[in-house]
C-alpha positions as CSV (number, residue, x, y, z in Angstrom):
1,X,0.2,-0.2,0.1
2,X,1.4,3.4,-1.1
3,X,0.3,6.5,0.5
4,X,0.6,9.5,-1.7
5,X,2.4,9.4,-5.1
6,X,5.4,7.1,-5.7
7,X,8.7,8.7,-5.2
8,X,11.3,8.9,-7.9
9,X,14.4,8.4,-5.6
10,X,14.7,6.4,-2.1
11,X,14.6,8.9,0.5
12,X,16.4,6.9,2.8
13,X,19.3,6.5,0.3
14,X,19.2,10.4,-0.1
15,X,19.7,10.7,3.7
16,X,22.4,8.3,3.7
17,X,24.1,10.4,1.2
18,X,23.6,13.6,3.2
19,X,24.8,11.8,6.2
20,X,28.1,11.1,4.5
21,X,28.6,14.5,3.1
22,X,27.8,16.0,6.3
23,X,30.8,14.1,8.0
24,X,28.8,11.1,9.4
25,X,30.0,8.6,7.3
26,X,30.6,6.3,10.3
27,X,26.9,6.4,11.4
28,X,25.4,6.6,7.8
29,X,24.9,2.9,7.2
30,X,23.4,2.3,10.8
31,X,21.0,5.5,10.3
32,X,19.8,4.1,7.0
33,X,19.5,0.5,8.5
34,X,17.2,1.9,11.3
35,X,15.4,4.5,9.2
36,X,14.7,1.3,6.8
37,X,13.3,-0.9,9.8
38,X,11.1,1.9,11.2
39,X,9.7,2.6,7.6
40,X,9.3,-1.4,6.9
41,X,7.4,-1.5,10.3
42,X,5.2,1.5,9.0
43,X,4.5,-0.7,5.8
44,X,3.7,-4.0,7.4
45,X,1.5,-2.3,10.3
46,X,-0.6,-0.6,7.4
47,X,-1.0,-3.9,5.6
48,X,-2.0,-5.5,8.8
49,X,-4.2,-3.0,9.7
50,X,-6.2,-3.0,6.3
51,X,-6.9,-6.7,7.2
52,X,-7.8,-6.4,10.9
53,X,-9.7,-3.3,10.7
54,X,-12.9,-4.9,9.4
55,X,-12.7,-7.6,12.0
56,X,-12.6,-4.7,14.7
57,X,-9.1,-5.8,16.0
58,X,-5.6,-4.0,16.3
59,X,-2.5,-6.2,15.8
60,X,-2.1,-5.8,19.7
61,X,-5.3,-7.3,20.4
62,X,-5.1,-10.0,17.7
63,X,-1.5,-11.1,19.3
64,X,-3.2,-11.3,22.8
65,X,-6.3,-13.7,21.1
66,X,-3.2,-15.8,19.5
67,X,-1.5,-16.1,22.7
68,X,-4.4,-17.0,24.8
69,X,-5.5,-19.6,21.9
70,X,-2.1,-21.2,21.8
71,X,-2.0,-21.7,25.7
72,X,-2.7,-25.0,27.1
73,X,-5.8,-24.0,28.8
74,X,-6.9,-20.8,26.7
75,X,-6.1,-18.5,29.9
76,X,-3.2,-17.0,31.2
77,X,-2.5,-14.6,34.1
78,X,-2.6,-10.9,32.8
79,X,0.8,-10.3,34.2
80,X,2.4,-13.4,32.4
81,X,0.8,-12.3,29.1
82,X,2.6,-8.6,29.4
83,X,5.8,-10.5,29.9
84,X,5.3,-13.0,27.0
85,X,4.2,-10.2,24.5
86,X,7.2,-7.9,25.9
87,X,4.7,-4.9,26.6
88,X,4.0,-2.9,29.6
89,X,1.1,-4.4,31.9
90,X,-0.9,-1.2,31.4
91,X,-1.1,-1.9,27.6
92,X,-2.1,-5.5,28.1
93,X,-5.1,-4.4,30.7
94,X,-6.0,-2.0,27.9
95,X,-6.3,-4.3,25.2
96,X,-8.1,-7.2,27.5
97,X,-10.5,-4.3,28.3
98,X,-11.4,-3.9,24.7
99,X,-11.5,-7.6,23.9
100,X,-13.8,-8.2,26.9
101,X,-16.0,-5.7,25.7
102,X,-16.1,-7.2,22.4
103,X,-16.8,-10.9,23.9
104,X,-13.6,-12.2,22.7
105,X,-12.1,-12.5,26.3
106,X,-13.4,-12.9,29.4
107,X,-11.6,-12.2,33.0
108,X,-11.5,-15.0,35.5
109,X,-10.3,-15.5,39.1
110,X,-7.0,-17.4,39.4
111,X,-7.8,-20.7,40.8
112,X,-4.7,-20.6,43.3
113,X,-3.3,-16.8,43.7
114,X,-6.5,-14.7,44.8
115,X,-4.4,-11.6,43.8
116,X,-4.3,-12.7,40.0
117,X,-6.7,-12.4,37.4
118,X,-6.8,-14.7,34.2
119,X,-7.6,-13.5,30.5
120,X,-9.5,-16.5,29.0
121,X,-10.3,-16.7,25.2
122,X,-14.1,-17.1,24.7
123,X,-15.3,-19.2,21.6
124,X,-16.2,-16.0,19.9
125,X,-12.6,-14.8,20.5
126,X,-11.3,-18.1,18.8
127,X,-13.6,-17.7,15.8
128,X,-12.7,-14.2,15.5
129,X,-8.7,-15.2,15.8
130,X,-9.2,-17.9,13.3
131,X,-10.7,-15.7,10.5
132,X,-8.2,-12.8,11.5
133,X,-5.3,-15.4,11.3
134,X,-6.7,-16.9,7.7
135,X,-6.9,-13.3,6.5
136,X,-3.3,-12.2,7.7
137,X,-1.8,-15.4,6.4
138,X,-3.1,-14.8,3.0
139,X,-2.7,-11.2,2.6
140,X,0.5,-10.2,4.8
141,X,2.3,-13.4,6.3
142,X,2.5,-15.5,3.0
143,X,3.8,-12.9,0.8
144,X,6.1,-10.0,2.2
145,X,6.9,-8.5,-1.0
146,X,10.5,-10.3,-0.8
147,X,12.0,-13.8,-1.4
148,X,11.6,-16.7,0.8
149,X,15.3,-16.7,0.9
150,X,15.4,-12.9,2.0
151,X,12.7,-13.8,4.5
152,X,15.1,-16.3,6.0
153,X,18.1,-13.8,6.1
154,X,15.9,-11.2,7.4
155,X,14.7,-13.2,10.4
156,X,18.2,-14.4,11.1
157,X,19.6,-10.8,11.2
158,X,16.5,-9.4,13.3
159,X,17.0,-12.5,15.8
160,X,20.6,-11.4,16.1
161,X,19.5,-7.6,16.8
162,X,16.8,-8.8,19.5
163,X,19.2,-11.2,21.1
164,X,22.0,-8.5,21.5
165,X,19.2,-6.6,23.2
166,X,18.5,-8.9,25.8
167,X,15.2,-10.1,24.2
168,X,15.9,-13.7,25.3
């Protein structure tokens, strides 16, 4: 999906050239890589949003539904969800609030810890996440716009970046 008109030149390539011209050659490649990653994220999030918006989901809420759906019991403590999704607990609470209002998730008391609350996927949530997954697979995940070999290389590079940042 392109917003506005197609550009004649690569703006990130131009920024790289200007970085070098202004004496920042040692940082130019890194700047271009970071800027390219941020732009790639924008492109992918736009594509994902086109798929999920008609289903009244955001990617964050979709991730929660999938996490719950993949769990052994269909329910997880909210604090554990934040840790697994690598997001702040407030973000989990907000997303679960919306999913609960939609009937996709229910809050349940934890069976052994009175202080904890479980988020549990409902049958409606399972159905909605299945519909969303089918659409995302077909419209986004199966065709990123790069070759299979490039996808493998990208996964490896990003895994290294994440590992070096302490993600795992």
